[in-house]
N, C-alpha and C positions, 0 to 999 in steps of 0.2 A: 428183727425176725431171724431166728436160727434156721440155717439151711442144713438139711440132712445130706451129708457127704459120704455115707456108708456104702454107696453103690460101687460096683466094679468100674474101673477105668479100662476101656477096651482099646487094644492096640489096632484092631482092624474091625470095621463095621461092615456086615454083610446085609443087614436089613431084616433079619428074621425077628419076630416078636413072639414070645411064648409066656403065657401065664400057666402055672402048674400047681394044681391043688390049692388055689387061693381061697382064703377065708377073709372076708372083709365086712366091717361095720363102720359106719361114719363115726368120727370122734365124738360128735354131739349126741349120738344115740348108740352107744356101745352095746346095749342089751338087745338090739335088733339086728340080726345078721342080714346082710344084703346078698353075699355069696358064701356058699359052703362047698368046698372042693371044686371050685370053678376052674376049668381048663380051657385054654384057647391057644392055638398055634396059627400064626399067619406067616407063611414062608416068604423068604426074600423075593422081591419082584412080583408078588401077587397082590391082588386087591381082595378085600373082604367087606361084606356088608353086615352090619349088626342091626338086626330087626327084632321087633317085639312090641308088645302093647305098652301103653303108658305105665310107667313105674316098674318096668321089667329089668332095668339096670343098664340100658344102652349107654347113657351118659356116664354112668359109673365105670363101665369098662373103658371108655375113652379116657376118663380121668386117671384111671390106674395106669394105662399105657403111657399117658403123658407125664406120669409121676407127680400129679397134683396130690395124690394120696398114695400111701404105702399100704400093702396088704397087712392084715393082722398076723397071718401066717401063710405059708406056701412060698413058691418061688416065682420070681419075675426075671425073665431073660430078654435082653434086646441086644442082638449081635449081628 
């Protein structure tokens, strides 16, 4: 399995997570958008709850943060 190593290597980690204008579709269903211009900022040292109904994208947000998936477009920062 090929591993994507295109991400930035950080010299210092503060703990902030930011998704900025993210567009995402699952690779198996590229024609069905899950997120369009999705933005999320979780400041360092803070907790966040991701809530919503079934199928609203909660697990997908976590998968993007954990880098199980890369966004189709937009920016992802973790510093």
